[in-house]
Backbone bond lengths (Angstrom), bond angles and torsions (degrees), N, CA, C in turn:
res aa  C-N    CA-C-N  psi(-1)  N-CA   C-N-CA  omega(-1)  CA-C   N-CA-C  phi
1 M - - - 1.396 - - 1.512 111.25 -
2 E 1.356 116.30 128.84 1.417 121.59 -176.69 1.528 112.36 -79.68
3 Q 1.336 113.57 130.83 1.437 118.00 -178.78 1.525 111.73 -82.42
4 P 1.282 124.06 133.93 1.431 126.03 -174.13 1.486 108.11 -71.16
5 T 1.314 115.85 154.27 1.446 124.17 170.34 1.504 108.21 -88.73
6 R 1.288 119.15 125.41 1.481 121.94 177.38 1.491 108.37 -76.87
7 P 1.399 115.20 149.50 1.461 119.43 173.80 1.544 112.00 -50.79
8 G 1.285 116.25 141.38 1.413 121.15 179.19 1.541 115.54 84.82
9 F 1.277 118.76 1.20 1.485 124.46 -178.72 1.487 106.05 -120.09
10 A 1.322 115.92 129.19 1.465 119.99 -172.42 1.572 113.06 -77.40
11 T 1.267 115.17 -32.43 1.482 119.95 -178.06 1.536 111.61 -132.73
12 R 1.312 111.46 158.85 1.442 121.59 172.40 1.518 111.91 -53.86
13 R 1.372 115.91 -44.28 1.451 121.23 179.49 1.533 112.72 -56.82
14 R 1.340 114.29 -44.07 1.469 117.72 178.28 1.552 109.81 -61.69
15 T 1.279 114.28 -45.16 1.464 116.27 178.24 1.485 112.82 -58.98
16 Q 1.325 116.57 -41.05 1.505 121.64 179.84 1.500 107.90 -65.86
17 L 1.325 119.67 -40.81 1.460 121.07 -178.75 1.541 109.26 -63.72
18 F 1.370 117.44 -47.62 1.471 120.41 178.42 1.528 110.50 -60.88
19 D 1.322 118.08 -41.39 1.472 118.60 177.83 1.500 109.34 -60.64
20 A 1.325 120.05 -46.33 1.435 123.35 -177.22 1.513 110.22 -66.27
21 L 1.305 116.60 -38.41 1.495 122.13 177.80 1.521 109.26 -62.07
22 V 1.321 118.31 -49.89 1.465 121.43 177.15 1.500 109.74 -57.95
23 D 1.323 120.50 -45.34 1.460 121.27 178.95 1.470 112.94 -59.96
24 L 1.325 118.13 -41.56 1.480 120.37 177.04 1.507 112.59 -64.45
25 F 1.362 113.92 -42.77 1.467 116.44 -178.49 1.526 113.77 -67.64
26 L 1.370 115.98 -37.44 1.472 120.00 179.71 1.533 109.85 -62.01
27 V 1.309 119.24 -35.02 1.443 124.42 -176.50 1.517 109.85 -79.03
28 E 1.347 118.78 -49.16 1.426 124.37 -169.31 1.491 116.14 -109.73
29 G 1.260 116.55 -9.34 1.504 116.32 -171.35 1.470 107.01 81.69
30 F 1.344 117.00 -173.20 1.457 121.62 -176.19 1.477 114.84 -138.59
31 A 1.353 121.23 -20.25 1.384 123.52 -175.80 1.534 116.45 -59.53
32 H 1.299 116.82 -34.63 1.430 122.25 -178.60 1.513 113.40 -81.79
33 L 1.282 117.32 -20.52 1.482 121.98 -171.32 1.614 111.69 -81.28
34 T 1.263 116.11 134.30 1.448 118.54 173.29 1.535 108.30 -91.88
35 L 1.322 116.53 166.58 1.476 123.05 176.09 1.562 110.70 -56.60
36 D 1.302 116.43 -41.67 1.469 123.02 175.47 1.445 111.20 -56.93
37 E 1.368 117.24 -48.84 1.522 119.27 179.31 1.492 115.23 -66.43
38 I 1.365 112.84 -32.81 1.491 116.57 178.57 1.520 109.40 -68.42
39 A 1.331 115.59 -46.24 1.503 122.90 179.37 1.543 108.38 -57.10
40 N 1.331 117.51 -43.55 1.411 119.58 -177.73 1.484 112.70 -66.85
41 R 1.352 116.12 -41.32 1.470 120.36 179.18 1.464 114.29 -65.46
42 L 1.395 114.42 -35.32 1.504 119.90 177.79 1.485 115.53 -84.95
43 R 1.324 113.87 -1.32 1.477 122.64 -176.66 1.510 110.68 54.63
44 C 1.268 116.01 51.34 1.498 118.86 176.30 1.575 105.84 -141.72
45 S 1.305 114.71 172.59 1.411 119.38 178.77 1.570 110.97 -84.18
46 K 1.325 111.63 159.29 1.489 117.14 176.97 1.550 109.11 -61.46
47 S 1.361 117.09 -35.71 1.387 120.54 -179.86 1.563 111.75 -64.85
48 T 1.330 114.90 -32.80 1.441 117.74 174.63 1.539 110.91 -62.26
49 L 1.265 116.19 -42.56 1.516 122.22 176.07 1.492 110.17 -56.38
50 Y 1.330 116.71 -39.27 1.451 120.21 -177.29 1.550 110.94 -73.71
51 T 1.313 117.24 -12.68 1.480 117.95 172.70 1.582 107.34 -81.40
52 L 1.317 116.31 -19.79 1.518 116.78 176.05 1.515 110.15 -83.66
53 A 1.354 117.58 -38.34 1.432 121.38 -176.65 1.549 108.80 -158.78
54 G 1.286 116.51 154.00 1.427 122.84 -175.78 1.560 112.87 -76.60
55 S 1.280 121.27 -18.25 1.479 123.92 -174.75 1.577 106.91 -152.17
56 K 1.345 113.48 166.20 1.404 118.71 173.11 1.505 113.12 -58.52
57 E 1.336 114.35 -43.09 1.436 119.39 178.95 1.473 113.35 -60.32
58 Q 1.364 116.97 -41.85 1.460 120.40 178.60 1.544 111.58 -70.14
59 L 1.322 111.85 -33.83 1.499 116.34 177.95 1.562 110.60 -68.04
60 V 1.242 118.68 -40.77 1.477 123.67 174.21 1.526 112.51 -60.69
61 R 1.338 117.68 -43.03 1.456 121.31 179.10 1.556 108.54 -71.07
62 A 1.259 118.02 -39.36 1.571 119.04 176.95 1.481 109.72 -67.69
63 A 1.297 123.65 -37.95 1.426 123.67 177.96 1.549 110.49 -67.78
64 T 1.326 115.95 -38.65 1.420 119.19 175.20 1.575 114.41 -62.64
65 V 1.263 113.38 -41.74 1.501 118.72 173.50 1.503 109.36 -60.96
66 H 1.324 116.12 -43.60 1.508 120.86 -177.66 1.537 109.96 -62.44
67 F 1.387 114.82 -43.67 1.478 121.97 178.91 1.550 108.26 -56.54
68 F 1.334 118.74 -50.71 1.428 120.51 -173.38 1.492 109.98 -73.81
69 R 1.307 120.79 -31.43 1.485 122.90 177.16 1.568 108.05 -65.26
70 R 1.346 113.02 -44.18 1.533 118.81 -178.49 1.557 106.23 -64.99
71 A 1.271 118.63 -43.69 1.489 123.07 -177.75 1.526 109.40 -62.09
72 T 1.316 113.62 -48.12 1.482 120.03 -179.91 1.523 112.84 -58.87
73 E 1.355 117.01 -45.96 1.402 120.33 172.75 1.542 115.93 -55.27
74 D 1.355 112.99 -44.29 1.464 119.48 177.27 1.576 112.20 -64.06
75 V 1.258 113.74 -48.86 1.455 116.36 178.11 1.502 117.23 -59.03
76 E 1.405 113.43 -43.73 1.418 114.91 177.98 1.550 114.76 -66.90
77 S 1.365 114.56 -33.52 1.461 118.11 178.39 1.508 111.35 -66.68
78 R 1.381 117.16 -28.76 1.451 118.61 -176.85 1.563 111.12 -77.94
79 I 1.373 118.85 -27.93 1.395 119.31 -179.29 1.532 113.40 -90.51
80 E 1.284 118.41 -18.84 1.453 124.71 -174.49 1.530 112.88 -49.45
81 P 1.374 117.24 -47.71 1.456 117.81 -175.59 1.526 115.28 -81.64
82 I 1.357 118.19 -4.48 1.427 124.34 -171.62 1.509 111.15 -84.66
83 G 1.288 118.71 137.18 1.472 121.21 174.06 1.522 107.83 -111.85
84 G 1.373 112.64 160.57 1.443 117.42 -179.93 1.499 110.28 88.09
85 A 1.374 113.95 124.84 1.507 120.45 -174.56 1.510 112.67 -62.69
86 R 1.274 116.37 -43.53 1.524 120.17 -179.58 1.577 108.30 -61.51
87 E 1.281 116.89 -46.35 1.454 119.14 -178.71 1.465 113.31 -66.41
88 R 1.425 115.99 -37.31 1.452 118.64 -179.85 1.601 112.21 -67.34
89 I 1.283 113.53 -40.42 1.499 116.11 177.06 1.524 111.15 -66.28
90 T 1.280 115.34 -44.12 1.493 118.46 176.41 1.521 110.88 -59.84
91 A 1.348 118.27 -45.60 1.411 119.95 179.12 1.527 113.30 -64.54
92 Y 1.376 114.74 -37.40 1.466 121.48 178.63 1.455 110.26 -61.17
93 L 1.304 120.23 -57.62 1.470 126.24 -176.20 1.561 109.72 -61.04
94 S 1.355 113.74 -41.86 1.481 114.28 179.33 1.531 111.54 -64.90
95 A 1.335 116.93 -40.44 1.469 121.74 -178.41 1.590 107.99 -66.14
96 V 1.334 119.60 -35.33 1.443 119.73 175.14 1.533 110.60 -66.21
97 G 1.343 115.99 -40.68 1.431 120.24 179.17 1.564 110.14 -63.88
98 N 1.315 120.15 -43.73 1.334 124.51 176.03 1.539 114.10 -59.91
99 A 1.334 115.56 -42.26 1.511 119.99 179.63 1.475 110.63 -63.20
100 L 1.381 117.16 -34.93 1.424 119.51 -176.83 1.553 112.41 -87.40
101 A 1.355 115.14 -10.02 1.491 117.03 -179.53 1.473 112.01 -66.87
102 A 1.368 119.99 -21.93 1.429 121.70 175.71 1.545 115.42 -71.43
103 A 1.313 113.10 -19.47 1.518 118.30 -177.61 1.549 110.59 -77.16
104 S 1.333 112.96 123.62 1.438 117.85 177.78 1.581 109.99 -74.38
105 D 1.301 113.81 169.00 1.456 118.87 179.04 1.542 106.84 -66.11
106 Q 1.255 117.90 -35.00 1.530 121.48 179.10 1.482 111.54 -62.67
107 F 1.398 115.58 -45.85 1.431 119.89 176.94 1.544 111.44 -57.88
108 M 1.350 114.77 -50.03 1.490 115.53 178.16 1.480 117.03 -63.46
109 A 1.339 117.22 -31.49 1.471 120.74 178.41 1.582 106.50 -71.15
110 D 1.318 117.00 -43.01 1.463 120.75 -179.46 1.558 108.39 -64.25
111 L 1.318 116.25 -39.56 1.468 120.69 -179.19 1.464 111.51 -62.76
112 D 1.414 114.88 -43.31 1.419 117.83 -177.31 1.512 112.59 -73.31
113 A 1.376 119.57 -22.21 1.484 123.50 179.96 1.541 112.56 -86.87
114 F 1.340 119.00 -11.17 1.424 120.48 -173.62 1.551 106.05 -115.01
115 P 1.315 114.59 105.27 1.518 120.70 -174.80 1.468 116.94 -49.42
116 P 1.339 122.39 -44.15 1.476 122.51 -178.32 1.539 110.92 -63.69
117 A 1.305 117.55 -40.47 1.462 122.13 178.20 1.519 110.30 -75.26
118 R 1.295 119.16 -37.16 1.454 121.21 179.40 1.572 108.85 -64.03
119 D 1.308 115.69 -39.40 1.479 122.69 176.83 1.533 109.72 -56.68
120 V 1.259 118.54 -45.33 1.464 125.60 -179.23 1.505 105.47 -59.18
121 Y 1.369 115.06 -52.17 1.393 119.86 -176.61 1.547 114.90 -60.96
122 E 1.370 114.02 -40.37 1.497 119.07 177.94 1.491 109.64 -66.89
123 R 1.282 121.51 -38.04 1.438 124.22 -178.17 1.598 106.69 -67.48
124 N 1.263 117.81 -40.08 1.472 123.61 176.45 1.507 113.51 -63.82
125 T 1.329 116.63 -39.55 1.442 123.61 175.20 1.541 108.79 -60.95
126 Q 1.309 113.93 -47.39 1.469 118.90 175.82 1.506 115.85 -59.61
127 F 1.325 112.54 -39.51 1.456 115.47 177.73 1.521 111.74 -67.96
128 A 1.374 114.15 -36.65 1.529 118.24 175.59 1.508 111.70 -63.58
129 A 1.309 114.04 -39.01 1.509 117.33 178.64 1.512 110.62 -64.78
130 G 1.328 114.85 -41.47 1.480 120.37 174.16 1.520 111.82 -56.54
131 R 1.261 112.50 -46.01 1.525 119.64 179.71 1.524 109.69 -60.61
132 V 1.281 116.54 -44.82 1.502 121.77 176.46 1.500 107.89 -57.17
133 Q 1.339 117.67 -44.86 1.467 121.56 -176.44 1.514 107.90 -63.80
134 E 1.345 119.88 -40.00 1.483 123.16 179.56 1.516 108.67 -62.69
135 L 1.310 115.51 -42.61 1.510 119.67 -179.74 1.510 110.12 -65.74
136 I 1.319 120.62 -40.05 1.448 124.63 178.58 1.542 108.36 -65.71
137 T 1.287 116.36 -46.94 1.475 119.21 -179.64 1.537 110.55 -60.27
138 E 1.325 117.93 -41.32 1.414 122.58 175.38 1.603 111.58 -58.20
139 G 1.309 113.62 -45.87 1.432 121.52 178.12 1.504 115.73 -61.06
140 V 1.350 114.55 -40.82 1.456 121.48 178.46 1.560 106.74 -64.47
141 A 1.349 116.01 -50.03 1.462 119.47 178.59 1.520 116.69 -58.80
142 A 1.316 114.43 -31.36 1.490 122.23 177.60 1.524 111.19 -82.00
143 G 1.323 118.66 -10.81 1.447 121.26 -177.43 1.531 114.01 82.75
144 D 1.333 115.10 6.86 1.522 118.21 177.47 1.502 111.60 -76.44
145 F 1.364 118.29 -23.24 1.408 122.90 -177.73 1.509 109.13 -124.24
146 R 1.314 118.78 152.03 1.491 120.52 178.89 1.558 103.75 -71.90
147 D 1.263 114.72 168.22 1.511 119.54 -175.80 1.538 109.46 -76.18
148 V 1.328 115.92 91.01 1.461 121.47 -176.02 1.554 108.20 -105.89
149 H 1.261 115.41 164.41 1.481 119.00 174.41 1.498 106.76 -81.39
150 A 1.264 116.72 99.24 1.503 125.44 -174.45 1.501 112.24 -55.91
151 A 1.296 119.87 -37.04 1.432 121.79 -176.82 1.533 110.15 -70.87
152 F 1.365 114.10 -36.45 1.480 117.66 179.26 1.537 108.04 -69.07
153 A 1.324 118.15 -45.39 1.441 120.16 177.26 1.534 112.47 -57.96
154 A 1.279 117.92 -40.20 1.416 122.23 179.52 1.496 110.83 -70.69
155 D 1.305 118.02 -35.32 1.452 119.84 177.25 1.544 112.54 -68.37
156 L 1.372 115.75 -34.87 1.460 122.21 177.03 1.570 104.47 -66.91
157 A 1.269 118.20 -44.72 1.520 120.76 178.05 1.559 111.68 -57.95
158 A 1.351 112.82 -44.55 1.507 121.10 -173.00 1.608 104.12 -66.20
159 T 1.303 117.68 -43.26 1.478 120.20 178.33 1.547 112.44 -54.69
160 M 1.350 111.27 -46.36 1.512 114.10 178.61 1.519 112.61 -68.16
161 M 1.329 115.17 -38.36 1.477 122.36 -179.87 1.507 109.92 -56.22
162 V 1.361 116.49 -43.80 1.420 121.11 177.78 1.508 110.64 -63.59
163 R 1.312 117.62 -49.48 1.514 123.99 -179.72 1.593 108.26 -59.51
164 I 1.272 117.56 -39.37 1.494 122.35 176.54 1.546 109.53 -62.37
165 Q 1.322 114.95 -50.15 1.443 117.22 -174.00 1.508 112.75 -74.22
166 Q 1.354 118.58 -23.00 1.422 122.29 176.40 1.560 112.94 -88.27
167 R 1.304 114.21 6.07 1.421 125.30 176.76 1.588 112.82 70.60
168 G 1.327 117.36 12.65 1.438 117.89 178.14 1.529 113.14 -68.35
169 V 1.330 115.24 -33.94 1.440 117.41 177.78 1.554 110.89 -67.62
170 R 1.339 113.69 -43.48 1.467 119.25 177.25 1.487 111.68 -55.45
171 D 1.399 113.31 -49.20 1.391 116.50 -179.96 1.611 116.98 -61.69
172 S 1.310 113.78 -37.77 1.493 117.21 -179.40 1.481 114.47 -88.55
173 T 1.274 119.94 -19.36 1.511 120.65 -174.48 1.491 111.23 -124.62
174 G 1.231 121.29 -20.13 1.514 124.16 -176.33 1.507 111.35 83.42
175 L 1.287 120.91 -5.25 1.469 122.67 178.83 1.464 110.88 -73.90
176 D 1.413 114.16 135.01 1.460 119.41 172.92 1.516 108.83 -74.27
177 D 1.349 116.26 170.71 1.417 118.59 -177.40 1.517 118.01 -57.12
178 A 1.378 114.99 -43.90 1.418 121.01 -178.02 1.535 108.59 -61.13
179 H 1.351 120.02 -45.75 1.427 123.60 -178.27 1.591 111.84 -70.06
180 A 1.316 114.43 -34.11 1.486 117.91 -179.50 1.564 106.79 -69.19
181 Y 1.347 120.39 -38.79 1.400 121.95 177.63 1.495 111.12 -64.80
182 A 1.266 116.62 -38.47 1.480 122.09 -179.79 1.560 109.73 -63.33
183 E 1.347 111.35 -44.18 1.505 115.25 176.94 1.534 114.06 -66.37
184 L 1.279 116.01 -35.32 1.485 122.99 172.55 1.403 109.54 -56.50
185 A 1.383 118.60 -54.48 1.420 124.44 -177.96 1.523 110.92 -57.22
186 A 1.298 116.07 -46.19 1.494 121.39 -179.11 1.527 109.75 -59.39
187 I 1.331 114.71 -49.86 1.486 114.93 -175.33 1.463 112.11 -70.86
188 L 1.332 118.76 -37.56 1.480 124.28 177.70 1.509 112.82 -60.36
189 T 1.351 113.38 -54.79 1.451 118.00 -176.55 1.498 111.81 -69.30
190 G 1.381 116.83 -36.37 1.422 121.31 175.07 1.603 114.69 -60.85
191 G 1.300 111.30 -37.09 1.464 116.03 -176.22 1.546 114.36 -79.24
192 I 1.349 113.53 -19.46 1.530 114.86 177.51 1.478 114.25 -112.61
193 S 1.331 117.77 8.36 1.497 119.55 -179.91 1.531 109.50 -64.33
194 A 1.300 115.40 146.36 1.411 122.95 -179.93 1.541 111.79 -69.77
């Protein structure tokens, strides 16, 4: 089976390298890894890594962008066939939780400690909140939800999404990301249902 080339990547090999890089970072984090160790793990040369990015910092940022792009594509593909506002929001938040479930605590700690990667994560959280707002607005227009202030509901969701992703919810409740997103979806959709 031929692996697709993702937008922004010139070759299938580059896509495969970024996929492997993301998978490595999700499991182990990235702060402790040197470029030599990364090249060794990916079974490529250090010069090959330099074709992906000019430095380790740029490589980490590019891999973070790749992770969130891949996750966004997956999340959107999961909600595309679903009808009904409540079901779409539930599926969306559940898919976000599932996408983040692969991220180790070390990856999330490294992400939070590295400003360029943290900025990517924060922008993606804001994008996700905007997407929840769109889904709420669609639900209000369809009569599935009562007339709520969609931006406020989305901001509430975004605040919890940040707490989930920063492991605050796990620390205070014991819920893993997937279950926390499921609870968020249940509370959010229950609170705005018509």
